[in-house]
Chimera marker file (.cmm) of the C-alpha trace (Angstrom):
<marker_set name="trace">
<marker id="1" x="97.966" y="116.247" z="86.209" r="1" g="1" b="0" radius="0.5"/>
<marker id="2" x="100.448" y="113.411" z="84.859" r="1" g="1" b="0" radius="0.5"/>
<marker id="3" x="99.226" y="110.858" z="81.868" r="1" g="1" b="0" radius="0.5"/>
<marker id="4" x="99.111" y="107.878" z="84.063" r="1" g="1" b="0" radius="0.5"/>
<marker id="5" x="96.504" y="109.667" z="86.458" r="1" g="1" b="0" radius="0.5"/>
<marker id="6" x="94.414" y="111.423" z="83.753" r="1" g="1" b="0" radius="0.5"/>
<marker id="7" x="94.196" y="107.851" z="81.885" r="1" g="1" b="0" radius="0.5"/>
<marker id="8" x="93.106" y="106.232" z="84.761" r="1" g="1" b="0" radius="0.5"/>
<marker id="9" x="90.429" y="109.193" z="85.541" r="1" g="1" b="0" radius="0.5"/>
<marker id="10" x="89.471" y="108.849" z="82.235" r="1" g="1" b="0" radius="0.5"/>
<marker id="11" x="88.678" y="105.498" z="82.409" r="1" g="1" b="0" radius="0.5"/>
<marker id="12" x="86.596" y="105.908" z="85.351" r="1" g="1" b="0" radius="0.5"/>
<marker id="13" x="88.929" y="104.935" z="87.672" r="1" g="1" b="0" radius="0.5"/>
<marker id="14" x="90.466" y="106.804" z="90.647" r="1" g="1" b="0" radius="0.5"/>
<marker id="15" x="94.205" y="107.696" z="90.641" r="1" g="1" b="0" radius="0.5"/>
<marker id="16" x="94.754" y="107.396" z="94.342" r="1" g="1" b="0" radius="0.5"/>
<marker id="17" x="94.596" y="104.015" z="95.316" r="1" g="1" b="0" radius="0.5"/>
<marker id="18" x="93.182" y="105.104" z="98.621" r="1" g="1" b="0" radius="0.5"/>
<marker id="19" x="90.153" y="106.762" z="96.732" r="1" g="1" b="0" radius="0.5"/>
<marker id="20" x="88.940" y="103.397" z="95.500" r="1" g="1" b="0" radius="0.5"/>
<marker id="21" x="87.557" y="101.895" z="98.803" r="1" g="1" b="0" radius="0.5"/>
<marker id="22" x="85.840" y="104.894" z="99.955" r="1" g="1" b="0" radius="0.5"/>
<marker id="23" x="81.895" y="105.176" z="100.327" r="1" g="1" b="0" radius="0.5"/>
<marker id="24" x="80.306" y="107.634" z="98.145" r="1" g="1" b="0" radius="0.5"/>
<marker id="25" x="79.989" y="109.604" z="101.506" r="1" g="1" b="0" radius="0.5"/>
<marker id="26" x="83.477" y="109.961" z="102.176" r="1" g="1" b="0" radius="0.5"/>
<marker id="27" x="84.391" y="110.563" z="98.799" r="1" g="1" b="0" radius="0.5"/>
<marker id="28" x="82.313" y="113.831" z="98.812" r="1" g="1" b="0" radius="0.5"/>
<marker id="29" x="83.206" y="114.749" z="102.386" r="1" g="1" b="0" radius="0.5"/>
<marker id="30" x="87.178" y="114.122" z="101.139" r="1" g="1" b="0" radius="0.5"/>
<marker id="31" x="86.017" y="116.463" z="98.171" r="1" g="1" b="0" radius="0.5"/>
<marker id="32" x="84.587" y="119.072" z="100.305" r="1" g="1" b="0" radius="0.5"/>
<marker id="33" x="87.403" y="119.538" z="102.355" r="1" g="1" b="0" radius="0.5"/>
<marker id="34" x="90.080" y="119.639" z="99.074" r="1" g="1" b="0" radius="0.5"/>
<marker id="35" x="88.133" y="122.466" z="97.728" r="1" g="1" b="0" radius="0.5"/>
<marker id="36" x="87.949" y="124.098" z="101.477" r="1" g="1" b="0" radius="0.5"/>
<marker id="37" x="91.972" y="123.853" z="101.112" r="1" g="1" b="0" radius="0.5"/>
<marker id="38" x="92.220" y="125.013" z="97.613" r="1" g="1" b="0" radius="0.5"/>
<marker id="39" x="90.120" y="128.255" z="98.053" r="1" g="1" b="0" radius="0.5"/>
<marker id="40" x="91.453" y="129.468" z="100.735" r="1" g="1" b="0" radius="0.5"/>
<marker id="41" x="94.614" y="129.375" z="99.565" r="1" g="1" b="0" radius="0.5"/>
<marker id="42" x="98.313" y="130.093" z="101.046" r="1" g="1" b="0" radius="0.5"/>
<marker id="43" x="99.444" y="126.523" z="100.083" r="1" g="1" b="0" radius="0.5"/>
<marker id="44" x="102.766" y="125.904" z="98.305" r="1" g="1" b="0" radius="0.5"/>
<marker id="45" x="102.118" y="125.101" z="94.301" r="1" g="1" b="0" radius="0.5"/>
<marker id="46" x="103.543" y="121.589" z="95.006" r="1" g="1" b="0" radius="0.5"/>
<marker id="47" x="101.342" y="120.658" z="97.803" r="1" g="1" b="0" radius="0.5"/>
<marker id="48" x="98.035" y="122.622" z="95.744" r="1" g="1" b="0" radius="0.5"/>
<marker id="49" x="98.946" y="120.071" z="92.627" r="1" g="1" b="0" radius="0.5"/>
<marker id="50" x="98.545" y="117.078" z="95.169" r="1" g="1" b="0" radius="0.5"/>
<marker id="51" x="95.567" y="118.475" z="96.417" r="1" g="1" b="0" radius="0.5"/>
<marker id="52" x="94.084" y="119.445" z="92.993" r="1" g="1" b="0" radius="0.5"/>
<marker id="53" x="94.918" y="115.731" z="91.587" r="1" g="1" b="0" radius="0.5"/>
<marker id="54" x="93.507" y="114.147" z="95.068" r="1" g="1" b="0" radius="0.5"/>
<marker id="55" x="90.388" y="116.144" z="94.337" r="1" g="1" b="0" radius="0.5"/>
<marker id="56" x="90.082" y="114.931" z="90.370" r="1" g="1" b="0" radius="0.5"/>
<marker id="57" x="90.131" y="111.658" z="92.009" r="1" g="1" b="0" radius="0.5"/>
<marker id="58" x="87.661" y="112.020" z="94.158" r="1" g="1" b="0" radius="0.5"/>
<marker id="59" x="85.726" y="113.545" z="91.775" r="1" g="1" b="0" radius="0.5"/>
<marker id="60" x="85.987" y="110.515" z="89.538" r="1" g="1" b="0" radius="0.5"/>
<marker id="61" x="85.251" y="108.253" z="92.396" r="1" g="1" b="0" radius="0.5"/>
<marker id="62" x="81.648" y="110.006" z="92.819" r="1" g="1" b="0" radius="0.5"/>
<marker id="63" x="80.996" y="109.452" z="89.666" r="1" g="1" b="0" radius="0.5"/>
<marker id="64" x="81.639" y="106.384" z="89.442" r="1" g="1" b="0" radius="0.5"/>
<marker id="65" x="79.569" y="105.371" z="92.411" r="1" g="1" b="0" radius="0.5"/>
<marker id="66" x="77.113" y="107.584" z="91.381" r="1" g="1" b="0" radius="0.5"/>
<marker id="67" x="76.709" y="106.134" z="87.761" r="1" g="1" b="0" radius="0.5"/>
<marker id="68" x="77.108" y="102.443" z="89.362" r="1" g="1" b="0" radius="0.5"/>
<marker id="69" x="73.618" y="103.909" z="91.915" r="1" g="1" b="0" radius="0.5"/>
<marker id="70" x="71.848" y="104.485" z="88.937" r="1" g="1" b="0" radius="0.5"/>
<marker id="71" x="72.296" y="100.922" z="87.427" r="1" g="1" b="0" radius="0.5"/>
<marker id="72" x="70.976" y="99.714" z="90.446" r="1" g="1" b="0" radius="0.5"/>
<marker id="73" x="67.837" y="101.689" z="90.216" r="1" g="1" b="0" radius="0.5"/>
<marker id="74" x="65.069" y="99.143" z="89.456" r="1" g="1" b="0" radius="0.5"/>
<marker id="75" x="63.155" y="99.762" z="86.194" r="1" g="1" b="0" radius="0.5"/>
<marker id="76" x="59.700" y="98.275" z="85.539" r="1" g="1" b="0" radius="0.5"/>
<marker id="77" x="59.528" y="95.314" z="83.309" r="1" g="1" b="0" radius="0.5"/>
<marker id="78" x="56.358" y="94.502" z="81.600" r="1" g="1" b="0" radius="0.5"/>
<marker id="79" x="55.509" y="90.746" z="81.515" r="1" g="1" b="0" radius="0.5"/>
<marker id="80" x="52.954" y="88.121" z="80.094" r="1" g="1" b="0" radius="0.5"/>
<marker id="81" x="49.589" y="89.152" z="80.150" r="1" g="1" b="0" radius="0.5"/>
<marker id="82" x="50.403" y="93.196" z="80.794" r="1" g="1" b="0" radius="0.5"/>
<marker id="83" x="51.614" y="92.627" z="84.085" r="1" g="1" b="0" radius="0.5"/>
<marker id="84" x="54.547" y="94.721" z="85.662" r="1" g="1" b="0" radius="0.5"/>
<marker id="85" x="57.039" y="93.500" z="87.521" r="1" g="1" b="0" radius="0.5"/>
<marker id="86" x="60.495" y="95.315" z="89.262" r="1" g="1" b="0" radius="0.5"/>
<marker id="87" x="63.614" y="94.008" z="87.806" r="1" g="1" b="0" radius="0.5"/>
<marker id="88" x="66.914" y="94.805" z="89.485" r="1" g="1" b="0" radius="0.5"/>
<marker id="89" x="69.760" y="96.021" z="86.730" r="1" g="1" b="0" radius="0.5"/>
<marker id="90" x="73.167" y="94.452" z="87.063" r="1" g="1" b="0" radius="0.5"/>
<marker id="91" x="75.825" y="96.254" z="88.449" r="1" g="1" b="0" radius="0.5"/>
<marker id="92" x="79.810" y="95.204" z="87.426" r="1" g="1" b="0" radius="0.5"/>
<marker id="93" x="80.974" y="94.992" z="90.878" r="1" g="1" b="0" radius="0.5"/>
<marker id="94" x="79.262" y="93.339" z="93.456" r="1" g="1" b="0" radius="0.5"/>
<marker id="95" x="77.698" y="95.414" z="96.702" r="1" g="1" b="0" radius="0.5"/>
<marker id="96" x="78.027" y="93.351" z="99.738" r="1" g="1" b="0" radius="0.5"/>
<marker id="97" x="76.413" y="96.398" z="102.062" r="1" g="1" b="0" radius="0.5"/>
<marker id="98" x="73.307" y="96.888" z="100.859" r="1" g="1" b="0" radius="0.5"/>
<marker id="99" x="71.057" y="93.552" z="100.554" r="1" g="1" b="0" radius="0.5"/>
<marker id="100" x="68.893" y="93.563" z="96.820" r="1" g="1" b="0" radius="0.5"/>
<marker id="101" x="64.913" y="93.870" z="97.180" r="1" g="1" b="0" radius="0.5"/>
<marker id="102" x="62.921" y="91.358" z="96.263" r="1" g="1" b="0" radius="0.5"/>
<marker id="103" x="61.267" y="91.124" z="93.169" r="1" g="1" b="0" radius="0.5"/>
<marker id="104" x="57.398" y="91.353" z="93.062" r="1" g="1" b="0" radius="0.5"/>
<marker id="105" x="55.741" y="89.642" z="90.495" r="1" g="1" b="0" radius="0.5"/>
<link id1="1" id2="2" r="1" g="1" b="0" radius="0.2"/>
<link id1="2" id2="3" r="1" g="1" b="0" radius="0.2"/>
<link id1="3" id2="4" r="1" g="1" b="0" radius="0.2"/>
<link id1="4" id2="5" r="1" g="1" b="0" radius="0.2"/>
<link id1="5" id2="6" r="1" g="1" b="0" radius="0.2"/>
<link id1="6" id2="7" r="1" g="1" b="0" radius="0.2"/>
<link id1="7" id2="8" r="1" g="1" b="0" radius="0.2"/>
<link id1="8" id2="9" r="1" g="1" b="0" radius="0.2"/>
<link id1="9" id2="10" r="1" g="1" b="0" radius="0.2"/>
<link id1="10" id2="11" r="1" g="1" b="0" radius="0.2"/>
<link id1="11" id2="12" r="1" g="1" b="0" radius="0.2"/>
<link id1="12" id2="13" r="1" g="1" b="0" radius="0.2"/>
<link id1="13" id2="14" r="1" g="1" b="0" radius="0.2"/>
<link id1="14" id2="15" r="1" g="1" b="0" radius="0.2"/>
<link id1="15" id2="16" r="1" g="1" b="0" radius="0.2"/>
<link id1="16" id2="17" r="1" g="1" b="0" radius="0.2"/>
<link id1="17" id2="18" r="1" g="1" b="0" radius="0.2"/>
<link id1="18" id2="19" r="1" g="1" b="0" radius="0.2"/>
<link id1="19" id2="20" r="1" g="1" b="0" radius="0.2"/>
<link id1="20" id2="21" r="1" g="1" b="0" radius="0.2"/>
<link id1="21" id2="22" r="1" g="1" b="0" radius="0.2"/>
<link id1="22" id2="23" r="1" g="1" b="0" radius="0.2"/>
<link id1="23" id2="24" r="1" g="1" b="0" radius="0.2"/>
<link id1="24" id2="25" r="1" g="1" b="0" radius="0.2"/>
<link id1="25" id2="26" r="1" g="1" b="0" radius="0.2"/>
<link id1="26" id2="27" r="1" g="1" b="0" radius="0.2"/>
<link id1="27" id2="28" r="1" g="1" b="0" radius="0.2"/>
<link id1="28" id2="29" r="1" g="1" b="0" radius="0.2"/>
<link id1="29" id2="30" r="1" g="1" b="0" radius="0.2"/>
<link id1="30" id2="31" r="1" g="1" b="0" radius="0.2"/>
<link id1="31" id2="32" r="1" g="1" b="0" radius="0.2"/>
<link id1="32" id2="33" r="1" g="1" b="0" radius="0.2"/>
<link id1="33" id2="34" r="1" g="1" b="0" radius="0.2"/>
<link id1="34" id2="35" r="1" g="1" b="0" radius="0.2"/>
<link id1="35" id2="36" r="1" g="1" b="0" radius="0.2"/>
<link id1="36" id2="37" r="1" g="1" b="0" radius="0.2"/>
<link id1="37" id2="38" r="1" g="1" b="0" radius="0.2"/>
<link id1="38" id2="39" r="1" g="1" b="0" radius="0.2"/>
<link id1="39" id2="40" r="1" g="1" b="0" radius="0.2"/>
<link id1="40" id2="41" r="1" g="1" b="0" radius="0.2"/>
<link id1="41" id2="42" r="1" g="1" b="0" radius="0.2"/>
<link id1="42" id2="43" r="1" g="1" b="0" radius="0.2"/>
<link id1="43" id2="44" r="1" g="1" b="0" radius="0.2"/>
<link id1="44" id2="45" r="1" g="1" b="0" radius="0.2"/>
<link id1="45" id2="46" r="1" g="1" b="0" radius="0.2"/>
<link id1="46" id2="47" r="1" g="1" b="0" radius="0.2"/>
<link id1="47" id2="48" r="1" g="1" b="0" radius="0.2"/>
<link id1="48" id2="49" r="1" g="1" b="0" radius="0.2"/>
<link id1="49" id2="50" r="1" g="1" b="0" radius="0.2"/>
<link id1="50" id2="51" r="1" g="1" b="0" radius="0.2"/>
<link id1="51" id2="52" r="1" g="1" b="0" radius="0.2"/>
<link id1="52" id2="53" r="1" g="1" b="0" radius="0.2"/>
<link id1="53" id2="54" r="1" g="1" b="0" radius="0.2"/>
<link id1="54" id2="55" r="1" g="1" b="0" radius="0.2"/>
<link id1="55" id2="56" r="1" g="1" b="0" radius="0.2"/>
<link id1="56" id2="57" r="1" g="1" b="0" radius="0.2"/>
<link id1="57" id2="58" r="1" g="1" b="0" radius="0.2"/>
<link id1="58" id2="59" r="1" g="1" b="0" radius="0.2"/>
<link id1="59" id2="60" r="1" g="1" b="0" radius="0.2"/>
<link id1="60" id2="61" r="1" g="1" b="0" radius="0.2"/>
<link id1="61" id2="62" r="1" g="1" b="0" radius="0.2"/>
<link id1="62" id2="63" r="1" g="1" b="0" radius="0.2"/>
<link id1="63" id2="64" r="1" g="1" b="0" radius="0.2"/>
<link id1="64" id2="65" r="1" g="1" b="0" radius="0.2"/>
<link id1="65" id2="66" r="1" g="1" b="0" radius="0.2"/>
<link id1="66" id2="67" r="1" g="1" b="0" radius="0.2"/>
<link id1="67" id2="68" r="1" g="1" b="0" radius="0.2"/>
<link id1="68" id2="69" r="1" g="1" b="0" radius="0.2"/>
<link id1="69" id2="70" r="1" g="1" b="0" radius="0.2"/>
<link id1="70" id2="71" r="1" g="1" b="0" radius="0.2"/>
<link id1="71" id2="72" r="1" g="1" b="0" radius="0.2"/>
<link id1="72" id2="73" r="1" g="1" b="0" radius="0.2"/>
<link id1="73" id2="74" r="1" g="1" b="0" radius="0.2"/>
<link id1="74" id2="75" r="1" g="1" b="0" radius="0.2"/>
<link id1="75" id2="76" r="1" g="1" b="0" radius="0.2"/>
<link id1="76" id2="77" r="1" g="1" b="0" radius="0.2"/>
<link id1="77" id2="78" r="1" g="1" b="0" radius="0.2"/>
<link id1="78" id2="79" r="1" g="1" b="0" radius="0.2"/>
<link id1="79" id2="80" r="1" g="1" b="0" radius="0.2"/>
<link id1="80" id2="81" r="1" g="1" b="0" radius="0.2"/>
<link id1="81" id2="82" r="1" g="1" b="0" radius="0.2"/>
<link id1="82" id2="83" r="1" g="1" b="0" radius="0.2"/>
<link id1="83" id2="84" r="1" g="1" b="0" radius="0.2"/>
<link id1="84" id2="85" r="1" g="1" b="0" radius="0.2"/>
<link id1="85" id2="86" r="1" g="1" b="0" radius="0.2"/>
<link id1="86" id2="87" r="1" g="1" b="0" radius="0.2"/>
<link id1="87" id2="88" r="1" g="1" b="0" radius="0.2"/>
<link id1="88" id2="89" r="1" g="1" b="0" radius="0.2"/>
<link id1="89" id2="90" r="1" g="1" b="0" radius="0.2"/>
<link id1="90" id2="91" r="1" g="1" b="0" radius="0.2"/>
<link id1="91" id2="92" r="1" g="1" b="0" radius="0.2"/>
<link id1="92" id2="93" r="1" g="1" b="0" radius="0.2"/>
<link id1="93" id2="94" r="1" g="1" b="0" radius="0.2"/>
<link id1="94" id2="95" r="1" g="1" b="0" radius="0.2"/>
<link id1="95" id2="96" r="1" g="1" b="0" radius="0.2"/>
<link id1="96" id2="97" r="1" g="1" b="0" radius="0.2"/>
<link id1="97" id2="98" r="1" g="1" b="0" radius="0.2"/>
<link id1="98" id2="99" r="1" g="1" b="0" radius="0.2"/>
<link id1="99" id2="100" r="1" g="1" b="0" radius="0.2"/>
<link id1="100" id2="101" r="1" g="1" b="0" radius="0.2"/>
<link id1="101" id2="102" r="1" g="1" b="0" radius="0.2"/>
<link id1="102" id2="103" r="1" g="1" b="0" radius="0.2"/>
<link id1="103" id2="104" r="1" g="1" b="0" radius="0.2"/>
<link id1="104" id2="105" r="1" g="1" b="0" radius="0.2"/>
</marker_set>
C-alpha cells in the first residue's frame, strides 16, 4: 500500500474515491467479492495488490459506517424529576436516507 493510501485509510477515509459513496451493504458485498477473488488465487501480482488495496479501502468504509451508526444509536438521558428520554447522538455526516426517530418526553 502506498503512503497516500495508507494515510487515507489510517484517517478513516477510503483511499478509493468510488468507495466513499458506497452504502454499508454494498461495501460489504464488494469486500466479500474481493476476498473470494484473492482466496481463489491465480491472479497476477499487480492485480492481487490492487484488489488487496481495494479491500483495505472497503474495510475502512465499513468500519467508518459502523462507527457512525454507533453514534446515531439513541441513548437514554435522565431529565428533571428522574424521567428518562431518548436523545439522538449527533454524527459528523448528515444522513438524508433515514429519518430520525422522534424523541419521547
